[in-house]
N, C-alpha and C positions, 0 to 999 in steps of 0.2 A: 233107210237113213231115217235117221229119228227126228221125232214128232216132237215139234217146238210150240208151245203153248205158250199163247199171249193174253195176257191177263192185264188189264186194266184196273187201276185204282180209281174206285169211284168214291168221293167223299161221303163221309157216314153222314145224313144228316144231324144236325141237332137244332135243338128247338132255340129259337130266338125268344128271348124272354123279355117283354117289354120294359122299360124302365119304370119301375115303383118308384125311384128319387122324384120328386118334387123339383121342376127345372131352375126354383129358387134356392134350392142348396149349396149349389158353385159359388153363387153370388152372397149366401150366409157364410160361409167358411172363410171367405176373404175379408167379409165385414166382421167378422166375428173378433178375429182379433184385434183387430180396431178397436173395437167396443170394449174389450176385456183391458188392453191398455189404459184406455181413459178414466176405465173403472179402478185400476191401480192406481192411476196417478191422482186421481179424487182421494182414495183412502190415505196416501201418504201424503199430501198435502195437507188433508186432516189433521195426520199424526203431528207435522212437523209445527203446525198450528198450536197444537195441544201442547207440546213440549215448551215451545217457545211461550204461550201463557203461563205453563206451570213453572218455570225459572224466573217471571217477571213479575208474577202474584205478589211474593213477599218483597222486593224491590219496591214495588207502587205502593204498598202497604205501608214500608217504613217509610216513605217520602210524606205518604198522608200522616201520618205520627208527627214527622217532623212538621210540617205546614201548622198542625193541630199547637204544637208545643209553640210554635211562633206567633201564631195566633194570640194564646194565652198571655205571652211574654209581651205583647203588642197591648193586650188590654191592661195588664199592669201597669204597664209604662203610662198608658195612657189616664188613669186611676191617680197616679202619683199621691195621693192625699190618704190612700187608704189602700196599705199592700193587702196582700194575701194574710200575709199573721201578724198580729197584733203587737207590737213593741212599743213598750212606755218611752215618752223622749228619754226619759233619765238611763234606759237602758242604750238607747241610740247612741245618747253621748259617751256612756262608758266604752261601746263597742269604737267607737269612731278613735278616742282616746287610746285604746287598746291598739287600734290598728294602725296610727300613727308611730305609738311605740315603736313595733313591730317591726314598720317601714324604716324607722331612726337605726332599730338593733340591726337590721339584715345591713343596712348599709355599712355601719361601723364593723359587722362582721366581714363583708366583703372587703373594705378598706384595709382590715388587719390582715387578712387572709391575703392579697396582694402586696402587702409589704413585706410579708414572712416568705411569700415565693421569690422574691426580687432578692430578700437577703440570703436566701438558702442558694438563689443562682449565683449571687454575687461571690460567697462563700466557693463556692464547687468552682469557681470558675479562678479566685485568688488558689486554692489547691491545687488545680491543674497546671496554672503558670511558676507555681512552686516545685512542682514534680519536672516539670519541661526544663526549669533551668536548675535544677539540680543532674539531670541527663545530659544537658549542654556540658556542664560542667565535667562531669564523669568522662564524657568523650572527648573532650580537651586533654582530661588527665593520662587518657588511653594513649591518643596520639601523642604528649609530650614522650611517653614512655618508649613508644614506638621511635622514637628518631635517636 
């Protein structure tokens, strides 16, 4: 008979290494992503804030300039007696008369323009009526020829 040899497998001993990782490492890895997300959100918030300030600053400066202009105009209107520029009463009277003449001329020009436009429109309408009358006469002549 053949000899049977029975061998049992014994596990090879492995050295157990005590964990050198801190027990808080697992907690830190789970919280790390939350902290990182919060930091990223804060950075994005400040970037958006700076972009909005960058866009609005010129508009705010323009509004301030307009306010200053209005304040200057109010101050000028409050003075009434002494404007920012000195003009003698004779020059002011001449300016007023020229302004009145310009207004009268502008009114005359508008009236003449309106009259010319209306006359041109009337002439165009008369020409159109004449053309249409001639066309009607031609059509009647052709109808008579066909009968």
